[in-house]
C-alpha positions, 0 to 999 in steps of 0.5 A: 908831909912834903917830900923833896925828891931829886935826880941829880944825874938829871938835873930834876927836883920835885916837891911832892905832897901826898895830899891832893886837896881836902874835901869835907875835912879829909884828905884826898891823896894823889895815890887814889887819883892816880889809881882811879885815873889808870883805872878809868883809862884802862876801862875807856880803852878796853871798850874801844878794843874790845870789838877785836876780841868779841867783847862788848862795852856792857860785859866790861861794865859789868865785869868791872862792877863785879871785879873791882870791890873784891879786887879792893879787898884783895889788894890789902889782904895779900899784903896783910897776909904776908906781914901779919906782924906789923898788924899784931897788938903786944898781946898776939891779937890782931889790929883790925883798925890798922889792917883797914886803914888804907891811907896808911899805905900797904898794898899789893897788886898780885892781890888785885891781879889774882882775884879779878882772874877768879872774879872773870873766870865766874863772871864768864862761866855765868855769862856764857863768854870766853874766859881766854877771849876776856882775859886777852883783852883785860890784860891790856887794861892790866897794862895800862892800869900798872903803868899808870898806877906806879906813879902814885908810888912816887907820889907816896915817895915809896916802892923804890930800890937799893943804893946806886950811882946810876945816872938816874939814880933818885935822892931825897931826905926821907929816902936817906933816913929809909936807907939808913934805918934799914941798914942798907947804907951807913952814915957816910951813905946817909950823907952821900944820899942828902948830897946827890952823890948816892941814890937809890934805884927808882923801880917804880919808874922801871915797872912803869916803862916796862909795862909801857913797853908791855902794852905796846906789844901785846896791843900789836899782838892781839892783832896776830894772835894765833889762839885765844889766850895767847894775849893773856899768856904774854902778859904772864910772861912779860910781867913776871919777867920784869917783875922777877928782875925790879922786885930784886932791886926792891927794898920793901918786899913782901917775904915768904915767912918771917925771917925768910930770904924768899920774895913772894912777888919775885918767886910768883913772877919767876914761876909764872913767866916760866909756865906762861913761856911753855905754855905758849910754845905748846899751844902755838905748836898745836895751832899749827897742827889743829888750827881753831877759829877765835872766839870773835870769829865764832861769833861773826859766824854765828851771827852770820848764820843767823842772819841767813836762817833769818832771810831763809824764813822770810823767804819760806813759801806759802808766806804772803810776798808782793811780787816786783815787776821786772825792769820794763814790765808793766804791773798788772793792772788791778782786778775789777769786780763784775757788776752784778745786774 
């Protein structure tokens, strides 16, 4: 389906088609292409930045092989759990066909984030890697994936907010119809959106820019971090703070239960931001009193000790070694065996 979306205050108009192309008779959607592009860029850049955290490219690849399949299930499951009413038949049974149709839309980023944290915890336990150091690196990838992924929402014309007259308001026929159907505007408001005098908050853009700022900040924080887990806590705080604000503007929020006015993502974001801020303050104070080396520094020290022990073992007395002559000294002539007469 083709949509025409405009930003009258900015003088911009876009014609959007959810389908990028058709492959073997099946549509390939821009949403999936954009999400995949964000994931690949996140993995690539994390591979480049991994040395700062003591994480190798092979470890990142192995972790992604484990996490991505789980995240693909969780990102859908989280949405379905809080929207079960949409997936029930008339007799009350679940419509599993509708649940498994990802192309219909209905994904929740918190499902992917929470599932990835669980997988990362198990992965680090098995591989004997610092969970906090890996998480510090991983949040760089989350910021990258989310700031790019939100443009998939733009291509689908979704994840926008309520009515506004701000200069960057977003307008379109499908938006006007949705606002009217949900009761956010009356017939006059519907016509105002069509004319461009009224629009909606482009919350997908807000979140994309918020994550871009977060990526810039966490990248520089990573160079000056005082303890393992500081970048991770910053992500939880920063994303939680922004999501708590942005979620309040959206018109497609998930609610705690049917009939509830409590937005799940807004509640989770606000609580996580407060907890992360409190934890950061406590850990910064502790690091001043009892500074501890970072995981990457511990690895470097262990490698240096291993090299020193290897050199020491090579120089252990009793092992045959070639003695090099000092400068200006001629080497001793080779011994000539005596001739027996």
